[in-house]
Structures are given as C-alpha cells and as structure tokens.
C-alpha positions, 0 to 999 in steps of 0.5 A: 500500500505505497500509493496513499500519498496520492490521496488527500482530504476531499471534503470541505470544512464549514467555516464555523468554530468547533464550539459553535456546533450544537449537535455535539451536546446531544447524545440521542435521537428523540424521534424518527425522521421523515423516511423516503425509500429510494429502493426503486431508484438508487437501489434499482439502478445498482442491481446487475439486473434491474427489476421488471415492471411487475417486480417494481409494482410489488416492491412499491406495495411492500414498501407501503406496507412497511409504512413508508409515506414517501417513495422515490419511484424513479427518473421517468424522463430518463427511462421508458420503464420508469415512465411506464411504472409511474403511469401504472401506479397512477392509472391503476390507483395503486398509490394510497392517499397518504403516500407521496411519490417522488421523481427525479429530474435534471434542470433541463426543459424537455426533461422537466416537461416529460416529468410533469407529464408522467405525474399527471393524475397523481394526488401527491408528488415530490419533484426532485430537482438536482445538479452537481455542485462539487468542486471536482465536477465544476472543474473537471466535468462541467468546466463551469463557474459557480455562477453558471452552476447556480444559474442551472439550478435557478432556471430549473427551479423557475421551470418547476414553479411554472409547471405546477399551475398546469396540473392543479389536481396534484399537490406538488412539493419541491425538493432540491439536491446540490449533488455531491454536496460533501465535495462542495465548498460549504459557502457555495452549497449554502448560496446555491440552495438559498438561490433555489429557496428564494425562487420557490418561496416556501410557506408553512403550508408548502414547505421545500425540501433541501436534500444534502446528499453524501453522494460520495462519503468522503469524511468522518461522520462528525465532519458530515454532521458539521456540514449539516448543522452549518447548512441548517443555520444558514438556509433562508426561511429555515422554519419552512425548510425540511432538511433531508439527508441522503448518505451513501456508504463509501467509507462504511459509516453511512448509518453514523453519518445519518445518525449524527446528521439527524442530531445536527438538524436533519429532518428527513432520511433517504435510503434503502432497505439493507443499504442497497445502492451504487458502489457500497450502497445507500444508508441502510434504513433497516439498521438506522430505524432499528437503532432508534427502536433499541433506544426506545424511539418509535421508528414509524416503520414496521420491521416486526417480521424481519424474516419477511422483510429479508425474504422480500428484499432478496426476492426483488433484488436477487441480492443476499442479506449477509448472515451478520447484517445488523438486525436482519441477518440469520445469525445476528442473535446466534451465540455459539460462545459458551460464556455468551450462552451462559450469560444470555441464559441467566439473563433470560431467566432473571428477566422472567423472574423480575421484570419482563417489561424491560429488556436488559439481557446480556449480549442481546441489544434486541429481543428477537421476538420484536422482529419475528425471530424465535429464541429456539434456534435463533439465539443459542446455537450449539457447536464445538465452541459452545458451553454448558449453559447453552446446552442446558438452556436448549434442553430446558427450553425445548424439552423441559429438563432442568439439569442440576448445575453439577450435571451441566458441565458433563452434558456440555462437554459431551455435546462439544465433543459430538460437534467437534467430531462431526464438524457441524452445528448441533440442532436441538433435536440432535442434542436431545437425541444424544442426551436422551440416549445417554442419560434417560431411562437406560434399562440395560443390563439392569432393570427394576421392573416393578417396586412397592414401597412401605413406610415404617415409623416408630412411636418409641424411637427417635431414630429416622423412619425407614422405607421398605421395598418389594421389587423385581429386578432383571439383571443380564436377563436373570430375574430377582424378587428382592426385599430390603429396607433403607433410610429412604426409597433409593437407599432401600432399592440399593440395599435390595440390589446388593442381595443379588449375585452382583457386587454393587459398590457405589454411594449417593452424591445428589438427588433432585426432581421436578415436573417436566411441565405444569400440566397435572398429567405431566411426567416427572423427571428425577436426577441421580448422581452416584460415585464409584469407589474411585470417586468417579461420578455417574448421572442418570435421569428417570422419567415416569408419571409417578415421581417415586418410580421416576427416581428409581428409573434415575438410579437404574440409569446411573447404575447402567452408565456406571456399568459401562465403565466398571462392569458389576461382577458376581 
C-alpha cells in the first residue's frame, strides 16, 4: 500500500468554530425522521439486473406496507420503464392517499416537461430537482463557474414553479439536491440552495425540501454532521425548510453519518432497505430505524417480521442479506460462545423472574421476538465452541429438563465433543437425541421392573423412619424378587440390589426432581448422581408419571452408565 500519498482530504470544512456546533451536546435521537425509500431508484439502478415492471409494482406495495409515506419511484424522463411504472401506479390507483411519490429530474426543459407529464393524475408528488455542485465536477466535468452552476439550478427551479399551475389536481412539493454536496465548498452549497429557496418561496403550508446528499462519503461522520448543522443555520426561511439527508456508504459509516446528521438538524432520511445502492450502497434504513427502536424511539416503520422483510428484499433484488447484517441477518442473535450462552441464559431467566417489561439481557441489544425471530434456534446455537449453559438452556427450553448445575458441565462437554467430531452445528433435536440416549431411562443390563414401597415409623424411637421395598429386578436377563429396607426409597432399592449375585459398590452424591411441565398429567423427571469407589461420578435421569418410580428409573440409569465403565461382577 505505497500509493496513499496520492490521496488527500476531499471534503470541505464549514467555516464555523468547533464550539459553535450544537449537535455535539446531544447524545440521542428523540424521534424518527421523515423516511423516503429510494429502493426503486438508487437501489434499482445498482442491481446487475434491474427489476421488471411487475417486480417494481410489488416492491412499491411492500414498501407501503412497511409504512413508508414517501417513495422515490424513479427518473421517468430518463427511462421508458420508469415512465411506464409511474403511469401504472397512477392509472391503476395503486398509490394510497397518504403516500407521496417522488421523481427525479435534471434542470433541463424537455426533461422537466416529460416529468410533469408522467405525474399527471397523481394526488401527491415530490419533484426532485438536482445538479452537481462539487468542486471536482465544476472543474473537471462541467468546466463551469459557480455562477453558471447556480444559474442551472435557478432556471430549473423557475421551470418547476411554472409547471405546477398546469396540473392543479396534484399537490406538488419541491425538493432540491446540490449533488455531491460533501465535495462542495460549504459557502457555495449554502448560496446555491438559498438561490433555489428564494425562487420557490416556501410557506408553512408548502414547505421545500433541501436534500444534502453524501453522494460520495468522503469524511468522518462528525465532519458530515458539521456540514449539516452549518447548512441548517444558514438556509433562508429555515422554519419552512425540511432538511433531508441522503448518505451513501463509501467509507462504511453511512448509518453514523445519518445518525449524527439527524442530531445536527436533519429532518428527513433517504435510503434503502439493507443499504442497497451504487458502489457500497445507500444508508441502510433497516439498521438506522432499528437503532432508534433499541433506544426506545418509535421508528414509524414496521420491521416486526424481519424474516419477511429479508425474504422480500432478496426476492426483488436477487441480492443476499449477509448472515451478520445488523438486525436482519440469520445469525445476528446466534451465540455459539459458551460464556455468551451462559450469560444470555441467566439473563433470560432473571428477566422472567423480575421484570419482563424491560429488556436488559446480556449480549442481546434486541429481543428477537420484536422482529419475528424465535429464541429456539435463533439465539443459542450449539457447536464445538459452545458451553454448558447453552446446552442446558436448549434442553430446558425445548424439552423441559432442568439439569442440576453439577450435571451441566458433563452434558456440555459431551455435546462439544459430538460437534467437534462431526464438524457441524448441533440442532436441538440432535442434542436431545444424544442426551436422551445417554442419560434417560437406560434399562440395560439392569432393570427394576416393578417396586412397592412401605413406610415404617416408630412411636418409641427417635431414630429416622425407614422405607421398605418389594421389587423385581432383571439383571443380564436373570430375574430377582428382592426385599430390603433403607433410610429412604433409593437407599432401600440399593440395599435390595446388593442381595443379588452382583457386587454393587457405589454411594449417593445428589438427588433432585421436578415436573417436566405444569400440566397435572405431566411426567416427572428425577436426577441421580452416584460415585464409584474411585470417586468417579455417574448421572442418570428417570422419567415416569409417578415421581417415586421416576427416581428409581434415575438410579437404574446411573447404575447402567456406571456399568459401562466398571462392569458389576458376581
């Protein structure tokens, strides 16, 4: 990278002192801007294969469904397809009364004439006039003076004003863009915008839009904000002006430009869904709107079914939303890291136990449910990098088994090992299949077929009560009818097993139980941990409609897991 010295700063700082910028004192956006989708213009012209007429109509209707009230539909004088598209929207009455279509025009008489012809019959329309104003364009492309460039804009503004009277059935509004605003000297940008404003004479009932496009993103975001604030403070008739921003994303900070530009006085944003547009794209309206949403601001757009938004965008554009695209990507809520999974799992549980009305879950700035995503399969995902908390969360949320804390690590390592060996992510059903096969109701080679318990209490002794059991066990295919007593049901079962021909040498470590669901007919789950003579622990899980028999099944499962390591001998 030895050619860096051929580049230099290409933007123009406003002639204001640093302490004059008011936007630097603000730390949040208070309300959503006016949104204008340019998916059908900027977004469409950036596609390898532009949309057909039918696709544009469908996309327009979908943008309306999302809540856009202003939609730029194209440059009708420059393209027959865009002309026909606009005519179809108008003639088929596809534009709702509360939606305004916006069209682009250069400051040329025949183009302006055709633009107004294309709009005939529209209820509400914004005519967007633009001409290039940057130093580089004036010097290299037009080879024109500042006065000549201003004349182009003023002549166009006058023509627009004249044409309005010919179409009284339409409520027209005007918009002017000094194209390549960020490469324009700020005093010149101010002068050309004010010259246009003076021609249009905006009023409270007929405001004018001054659009400040970062046609090429040339500066750090705070410099763009400085430029916006300078313009806001120096535009004529500011109270009757809507300051619009049109950031591109050449430096990858289009969203930051928009956010700081709003703080600096911007009232309106032009952008596209997921940032589609020329070069690196326009500002990403989905990200910008959802950033506001996660700060408690109503974005005034409906992205509550984000998978549907992604599907429509991909269908219309033949582009793919990155799996890590903010808010819309398939993996944006996915946590594979063990520590992240553990924090998310605990955060979700804390929220349920305390204040479900507030969202403060670690690692998740947004509740997936708010954008139509599910916790299962979207949030905690299991692979070789995952930990005990994530695996336990999947098993509990999907299948109702609440693993004892001491058991989580063992199960977590088992799943990591499976994922590592197969080099793939484990789906919830894969996890439960392996978990169930390893731990739940394992009745081979030891099986207690039936058991009857009796309780003994003495009125003469302070010794602990005892439990008696009569049971039938099958070990390696041989049946035993057994009786024994113990200080609890599992101790009684253990004492009975020790009356067989086999040498059972273990001790109890822990026991827990719970209902698998709140239903009165639900199964119970019991968890037993035993240790062999060397201190190695073995977990078993038993399920049954009767919690007592679930505990017996858990002990049997633990014994059979132990038998795989240490074969019981006669």
